[in-house]
C-alpha positions in Angstrom: 117.2 -84.2 -35.9 116.5 -86.9 -34.7 113.6 -87.4 -32.3 113.1 -90.1 -29.5 110.0 -91.0 -27.6 110.5 -91.1 -23.6 109.1 -93.7 -21.7 108.6 -95.8 -18.6 106.4 -99.0 -18.3 105.1 -100.9 -15.0 102.9 -103.9 -14.4 100.0 -103.4 -12.0 98.2 -106.2 -10.3 94.5 -104.7 -9.2 95.7 -101.5 -9.3 98.6 -101.4 -7.3 102.0 -101.9 -9.1 103.9 -105.1 -9.1 106.9 -104.7 -11.4 108.6 -101.5 -12.7 112.3 -100.5 -13.3 113.2 -100.1 -9.8 111.3 -103.3 -9.0 113.1 -105.3 -11.6 116.7 -103.8 -10.5 116.2 -104.7 -6.7 115.6 -108.6 -8.4 118.3 -108.4 -10.6 120.6 -107.5 -7.3 119.3 -110.2 -5.6 120.2 -112.5 -7.7 123.4 -111.2 -8.1 124.6 -110.8 -4.5 122.7 -113.2 -2.9 121.5 -110.8 -0.5 118.9 -108.0 0.3 121.2 -106.0 2.4 123.8 -106.4 -0.2 121.5 -105.4 -3.1 119.6 -102.5 -1.8 123.6 -101.0 -0.6 124.2 -101.6 -4.2 121.8 -99.4 -5.5 122.3 -96.9 -2.6 118.8 -97.8 -1.2 118.0 -98.5 2.8 117.5 -102.4 3.4 113.8 -100.6 5.1 113.4 -99.7 1.5 114.0 -102.5 0.2 112.2 -104.8 2.4 109.3 -102.5 1.7 109.3 -103.3 -2.6 110.0 -107.5 -2.3 107.3 -107.0 0.5 104.9 -106.0 -1.8 106.0 -107.3 -4.8 105.4 -110.7 -2.8 102.2 -109.6 -2.1 100.7 -109.0 -5.2 102.8 -111.9 -7.2 101.2 -115.2 -7.5 103.8 -117.2 -5.9 107.4 -115.4 -4.1 110.0 -113.8 -5.9 112.7 -114.6 -3.1 113.4 -117.1 -0.4 115.2 -115.4 2.6 117.6 -117.1 4.5 118.2 -116.3 8.4 121.7 -114.8 8.9 123.8 -117.1 11.4 127.4 -118.0 10.8 127.6 -116.9 8.0 125.2 -114.9 7.3 121.5 -115.0 5.7 120.4 -114.3 2.4 118.1 -114.3 -0.6 117.7 -116.0 -3.2 115.5 -115.3 -6.7 112.7 -118.3 -7.3 112.4 -119.7 -10.5 109.3 -117.4 -10.5 111.5 -114.6 -9.7 113.4 -115.2 -12.4 110.5 -115.9 -14.8 109.5 -112.0 -14.0 112.2 -110.5 -15.2 112.5 -112.4 -18.0 109.0 -111.2 -19.0 109.6 -107.8 -18.3 112.8 -106.7 -19.9 110.6 -108.7 -23.1 108.0 -106.6 -22.6 110.4 -103.5 -21.9 112.1 -104.0 -25.0 109.2 -104.6 -27.2 107.4 -101.5 -26.1 111.0 -99.7 -27.1 111.0 -101.8 -30.5 107.0 -100.7 -31.2 108.1 -96.4 -30.3 110.6 -96.5 -32.1 109.4 -97.5 -35.1 106.5 -95.6 -34.5 108.8 -92.3 -34.1 110.3 -93.6 -37.5 107.2 -94.0 -39.4 105.9 -90.2 -37.9 106.5 -87.5 -40.2 108.1 -84.4 -37.3 
């Protein structure tokens, strides 16, 4: 029998969630689609919910994580800032290292 540990992590700023798996998925989808509405749709999330999550991240982050442009003939858009990209990379590195640590702990434990 093989045992595994399941865990979810998130990063808080002053007791409020800054980043978690859902927010990271949204940021990555914005990076892929170039649009908050398309990103929300790809994650089966309402635009209002997506905007609320991004607004919360921006409020707690050092600098904005996305830039937006107003719609027009070609439509509006959203783009990750360099800081937004760095947050994704940092979270994914932390998450990966957490899973490695937990895998090692379960392997060293005799259950």
